[in-house]
C-alpha positions as CSV (number, residue, x, y, z in Angstrom):
1,M,0.0,0.0,0.0
2,L,1.2,3.5,-0.9
3,Y,-0.5,5.9,1.6
4,G,-0.3,9.6,0.6
5,A,-0.3,8.7,-3.1
6,N,-1.7,12.1,-4.1
7,G,1.3,14.1,-2.7
8,Y,4.2,15.3,-4.8
9,A,6.5,12.4,-4.0
10,G,3.7,9.9,-3.6
11,E,2.3,10.4,-7.1
12,L,5.8,10.1,-8.6
13,I,6.4,6.8,-6.8
14,A,3.0,5.5,-7.8
15,R,3.5,6.2,-11.5
16,E,7.0,4.7,-11.4
17,A,5.7,1.6,-9.5
18,R,3.2,1.0,-12.2
19,K,5.8,1.3,-14.9
20,R,7.8,-1.4,-13.2
21,G,4.8,-3.7,-13.1
22,L,4.0,-3.2,-9.4
23,E,0.4,-2.9,-8.3
24,P,0.3,-1.0,-5.0
25,V,-3.0,-0.1,-3.4
26,L,-3.2,3.7,-3.5
27,A,-4.5,5.3,-0.3
28,G,-5.0,8.6,1.4
29,R,-7.6,10.8,3.0
30,N,-8.7,12.7,-0.1
31,L,-11.1,10.8,-2.4
32,T,-11.1,13.5,-5.1
33,A,-7.3,13.4,-5.3
34,V,-6.6,9.6,-4.9
35,K,-9.4,8.1,-7.0
36,P,-8.5,9.8,-10.3
37,L,-4.9,8.8,-9.9
38,A,-5.8,5.2,-9.1
39,E,-8.2,5.1,-12.1
40,D,-5.5,6.6,-14.4
41,L,-3.0,3.9,-13.4
42,G,-5.5,1.1,-13.2
43,L,-4.9,0.5,-9.5
44,D,-7.1,-0.2,-6.5
45,Y,-7.5,2.5,-3.9
46,R,-8.7,2.9,-0.3
47,I,-9.7,6.2,1.3
48,F,-9.4,6.4,5.1
49,D,-8.2,8.6,7.9
50,L,-5.3,7.4,10.0
51,C,-7.5,6.9,13.0
52,D,-9.2,4.1,11.0
53,A,-6.0,2.6,9.6
54,D,-6.2,-0.8,11.3
55,A,-9.2,-2.1,9.4
56,R,-7.9,-0.7,6.1
57,L,-4.6,-2.6,6.3
58,S,-6.2,-6.0,5.8
59,G,-4.3,-8.0,3.2
60,V,-1.4,-5.5,3.0
61,D,2.1,-6.8,3.4
62,V,4.0,-3.5,3.3
63,V,2.9,0.1,3.8
64,L,5.0,2.8,2.1
65,H,3.9,5.9,3.9
66,C,4.3,9.1,1.9
67,A,1.8,11.5,3.7
68,G,3.5,14.3,5.6
69,P,4.0,16.0,7.8
70,F,5.4,12.7,9.1
71,S,5.8,13.9,12.7
72,V,1.9,14.1,12.8
73,T,0.9,11.2,10.5
74,A,3.6,8.6,11.2
75,P,4.1,8.4,15.0
76,P,2.0,7.0,16.3
77,P,-1.0,6.6,14.0
78,M,0.4,4.8,11.0
79,I,3.4,3.1,12.6
80,D,1.3,1.8,15.5
81,A,-1.4,0.6,13.1
82,C,1.2,-1.3,11.1
83,V,2.6,-2.9,14.3
84,R,-0.9,-3.9,15.5
85,T,-1.8,-5.4,12.2
86,R,1.6,-7.1,11.6
87,T,2.3,-5.0,8.5
88,H,5.8,-3.9,7.5
89,Y,6.3,-0.1,7.6
90,L,8.5,2.1,5.4
91,D,8.3,5.8,4.8
92,I,10.2,8.7,3.1
93,T,10.5,11.0,6.1
94,G,13.3,13.3,6.9
95,E,12.0,14.2,10.3
96,M,14.1,13.2,13.3
97,D,11.1,12.6,15.7
98,V,9.8,9.8,13.4
99,C,13.2,8.0,13.5
100,A,13.3,8.4,17.3
101,Y,9.8,7.0,17.7
102,A,10.6,4.0,15.5
103,R,13.5,3.1,17.7
104,E,11.4,3.4,20.8
105,I,9.0,0.8,19.5
106,D,11.7,-1.6,18.3
107,G,10.7,-4.3,20.9
108,Q,7.0,-4.1,19.9
109,A,7.9,-4.4,16.2
110,R,10.0,-7.4,16.8
111,A,7.3,-9.0,18.9
112,A,4.8,-8.4,16.1
113,G,7.2,-9.8,13.5
114,V,7.4,-6.7,11.4
115,V,10.0,-4.3,10.1
116,V,9.7,-0.5,10.8
117,C,12.1,1.5,8.7
118,P,11.7,5.2,8.2
119,G,13.7,7.3,5.7
120,V,13.8,5.2,2.5
121,G,14.0,8.3,0.3
122,F,16.7,11.0,-0.1
123,D,16.2,11.4,3.6
124,V,18.0,9.4,4.9
125,I,19.4,6.8,2.5
126,P,22.5,8.7,1.2
127,T,23.6,10.2,4.6
128,D,22.8,6.9,6.4
129,C,24.9,4.9,4.0
130,L,27.8,7.4,4.2
131,A,27.6,7.2,8.0
132,A,27.7,3.4,8.0
133,A,30.5,3.3,5.4
134,L,32.6,5.8,7.4
135,H,32.0,3.8,10.6
136,R,33.1,0.6,8.9
137,A,36.3,2.4,7.8
138,M,36.9,4.0,11.2
139,P,35.0,1.9,13.8
140,E,36.6,3.8,16.7
141,A,35.2,7.2,15.5
142,T,33.7,9.4,18.2
143,H,32.5,12.2,16.1
144,L,30.4,12.3,12.9
145,R,29.4,15.3,10.8
146,L,27.1,14.9,7.8
147,G,25.7,17.3,5.2
148,F,24.0,17.5,1.8
149,D,23.9,20.1,-0.9
150,L,20.5,20.1,-2.6
151,P,19.2,21.6,-5.9
152,L,17.1,24.7,-5.3
153,A,13.8,23.3,-6.5
154,L,12.0,21.7,-3.5
155,S,8.7,19.9,-3.1
156,P,6.0,21.3,-0.7
157,G,6.7,18.4,1.7
158,T,10.5,19.1,1.8
159,A,9.9,22.9,2.3
160,K,7.6,22.1,5.2
161,T,10.1,19.8,6.8
162,I,12.8,22.4,6.6
163,L,10.4,25.0,8.0
164,D,9.4,22.8,10.9
165,G,13.0,21.9,11.6
166,M,14.0,25.6,11.8
167,A,10.9,26.3,14.0
168,A,12.1,23.6,16.5
169,G,15.5,25.3,16.8
170,G,18.9,23.8,16.4
171,R,19.8,20.3,17.8
172,V,22.9,18.2,17.9
173,R,23.9,14.9,19.5
174,I,26.6,15.1,22.2
175,D,27.8,12.2,24.2
176,G,24.8,10.2,22.9
177,Q,22.2,12.7,23.9
178,I,20.1,15.1,21.8
179,I,21.0,18.6,22.9
180,P,19.1,21.8,21.9
181,T,21.2,24.5,20.4
182,R,20.6,28.1,19.2
183,L,19.4,28.3,15.6
184,G,22.4,29.5,13.5
185,G,24.7,28.8,16.4
186,R,26.8,26.1,14.6
187,T,28.4,26.9,11.3
188,A,31.2,25.4,9.2
189,R,32.9,25.7,5.8
190,I,32.4,22.4,4.0
191,D,33.3,21.0,0.6
192,F,30.2,18.8,-0.1
193,G,31.8,17.7,-3.4
194,N,31.3,20.8,-5.5
195,G,33.5,23.4,-3.8
196,T,33.8,24.8,-0.2
197,K,30.7,26.6,1.0
198,P,29.5,28.1,4.3
199,A,27.1,25.8,6.0
200,L,24.6,25.9,8.9
201,G,23.8,23.3,11.5
202,F,20.4,21.7,10.9
203,P,18.3,19.3,13.1
204,A,17.9,16.5,10.5
205,A,16.7,13.0,11.0
206,D,20.3,11.8,10.8
207,L,20.8,12.8,14.4
208,H,18.8,9.7,15.2
209,S,19.2,7.5,12.2
210,A,23.0,7.8,12.0
211,H,23.3,7.1,15.7
212,H,21.2,4.0,15.3
213,S,23.4,2.9,12.4
214,T,26.8,3.6,13.9
215,A,26.4,4.3,17.7
216,I,28.8,7.2,17.2
217,P,28.0,9.5,20.2
218,N,28.6,12.9,18.7
219,I,26.7,13.9,15.5
220,E,26.1,17.1,13.7
221,V,24.3,17.7,10.3
222,Y,24.8,20.7,8.0
223,L,23.2,22.3,5.0
224,P,25.0,24.8,2.8
225,M,23.8,28.4,3.1
226,P,25.1,31.7,2.0
227,S,26.8,33.7,4.7
228,S,24.2,36.5,4.4
229,L,21.4,34.0,5.1
230,I,23.3,32.5,8.1
231,R,23.4,36.0,9.5
232,S,19.7,36.5,8.9
233,T,19.0,33.2,10.6
234,R,20.8,34.3,13.7
235,I,18.9,37.6,13.7
236,S,15.5,35.8,13.2
237,R,16.0,33.3,16.1
238,R,13.7,35.5,18.1
239,F,10.9,34.5,15.7
240,T,11.2,30.8,16.1
241,G,8.9,30.7,19.1
242,L,6.2,32.4,16.9
243,L,6.7,29.9,14.1
244,A,6.4,27.1,16.6
245,R,2.8,28.1,17.3
246,P,0.4,25.6,15.6
247,R,-1.8,28.3,14.0
248,V,1.2,30.2,12.6
249,R,2.9,27.1,11.3
250,A,-0.4,25.8,9.7
251,A,-0.7,29.1,7.9
252,A,2.9,28.8,6.7
253,H,2.2,25.3,5.5
254,K,-0.9,26.5,3.5
255,L,1.3,29.2,1.9
256,I,3.8,26.6,0.9
257,D,1.1,24.4,-0.6
258,K,0.0,27.4,-2.7
259,T,3.4,28.6,-3.9
260,V,5.8,25.6,-3.9
261,K,5.2,23.1,-6.7
262,G,8.4,21.0,-6.7
263,P,10.9,20.4,-9.6
264,D,9.5,19.5,-13.0
265,V,10.6,16.4,-15.0
266,N,13.5,18.1,-16.6
267,Q,14.9,19.4,-13.3
268,R,14.6,15.9,-11.8
269,A,16.4,14.4,-14.8
270,T,19.3,16.9,-15.0
271,S,20.1,18.0,-11.4
272,S,22.0,16.2,-8.7
273,A,22.8,16.4,-5.0
274,H,26.1,16.2,-3.2
275,V,26.4,14.4,0.1
276,W,29.3,14.6,2.5
277,G,30.4,13.0,5.8
278,E,33.4,13.1,8.1
279,T,34.4,11.0,11.1
280,T,37.0,11.8,13.8
281,D,38.6,9.3,16.1
282,P,40.1,10.0,19.6
283,A,43.6,10.5,18.1
284,G,42.2,13.3,15.9
285,R,42.4,11.4,12.7
286,R,39.7,12.2,10.2
287,A,38.1,10.4,7.3
288,T,35.9,12.1,4.7
289,A,33.3,10.5,2.5
290,R,31.5,12.0,-0.5
291,I,29.0,10.8,-3.1
292,T,27.1,12.6,-5.9
293,T,23.5,11.3,-6.2
294,A,20.6,11.6,-8.6
295,N,18.2,14.4,-8.0
296,P,16.7,14.0,-4.5
297,Y,13.2,13.2,-5.8
298,R,14.5,10.8,-8.4
299,L,16.5,9.1,-5.6
300,T,13.4,9.0,-3.4
301,I,11.5,7.2,-6.1
302,D,14.2,4.6,-6.7
303,G,15.1,4.3,-3.0
304,A,11.5,3.8,-1.9
305,L,10.7,1.2,-4.6
306,T,14.0,-0.7,-4.0
307,A,13.2,-0.8,-0.3
308,V,9.7,-2.2,-1.0
309,T,10.8,-4.8,-3.5
310,D,13.8,-5.9,-1.3
311,L,11.5,-6.3,1.7
312,L,8.9,-8.2,-0.2
313,A,11.5,-10.5,-1.6
314,A,13.2,-11.2,1.8
315,T,12.3,-14.7,3.1
316,A,13.5,-13.8,6.6
317,P,13.8,-10.0,7.0
318,R,15.6,-8.5,10.0
319,L,12.7,-7.6,12.2
320,G,12.3,-4.5,14.4
321,A,13.2,-0.9,13.9
322,H,15.9,-0.1,11.3
323,T,17.5,2.6,9.2
324,P,18.1,2.0,5.5
325,A,21.7,1.1,6.1
326,T,21.0,-1.4,8.9
327,L,18.2,-3.1,6.9
328,F,19.6,-3.0,3.4
329,G,23.3,-2.4,3.9
330,A,25.6,0.5,3.4
331,D,25.9,-0.2,-0.3
332,L,22.2,0.6,-0.9
333,I,23.0,4.1,-2.1
334,T,25.4,2.8,-4.8
335,R,22.7,0.4,-6.1
336,L,20.4,3.4,-7.0
337,P,20.6,4.8,-10.5
338,G,22.6,8.0,-10.8
339,S,24.4,7.7,-7.5
340,G,28.0,6.9,-6.9
341,P,30.8,6.2,-6.5
342,L,31.0,6.5,-2.7
343,T,34.6,7.6,-1.9
344,I,36.3,7.6,1.5
345,S,39.7,9.2,2.1
346,P,41.8,10.0,5.1
347,T,41.8,13.8,5.9
348,E,44.5,13.7,8.5
349,G,46.9,10.8,9.1
350,T,45.8,7.4,8.1
351,L,42.7,5.2,8.6
352,T,43.1,2.3,11.0
């Protein structure tokens, strides 16, 4: 089942699934949006609110959840419904609270005999695979920094995720714990793979997913941002409390829905993203990993469908809560079209 099939990413995934001969049940809350898409693709559909999900998951082996904001729709409504009905759960979230919740219910998922794996899109496949590969190269690493440089064209869902992340303020992982920080308080200059740029710390899902995959206790995530915007972000920190108010954020989400349309087919075919990671060990040695990927939405399509088909084909899947790297391996990213190679090199000294 593909829930949220009428969203930007959901529809792209549904259309590609049909091209590949897959026949997902399309689902969502909006009959007028889901039904025409299902009829156009010749697929079955189900219309339901998440509070009624249990009864609607009958006969479903895997749910691919694409309806954001995931911090509202995934934990607990859809994830819990999947665990109760013994249905495997995947989603394309980039929200850290969803990854945190999945890890919290690991025991319940194992007991139910299901897999719960958030983040099988651009968030968080590339960064998660880089983190796992870096940890494999430097298993004694104590610090991990990750980042990604995206094309400018964003979907409504991605724009909302970034907005909500900024509204929540900065966060990092220090000594294994998530610590709030000032928005704009952490900056760096990073070569993501296309030249050195100023970058701003961002509370991405990797603060949970990369810790799950590597157990590295200190993690930061960065997005490139012009210095002028970094200064503006510092100035605007006083407004994050206002943005965190439900009514204000809801209004901002509506504005995004009206004004943000997402990249067109040409932009998805011709643009790419650059992903970077760096580990440091107690001796101060560093290793750097980079990979150039397909456009984030192209990668999300391929990543999500690869995850679905791999999970359906597995005779004995690893049960419980997972990240893409722990479930499918650190090489998942290099299996996806338009992504690779993944390179790791020592930055100071030598790797051990």
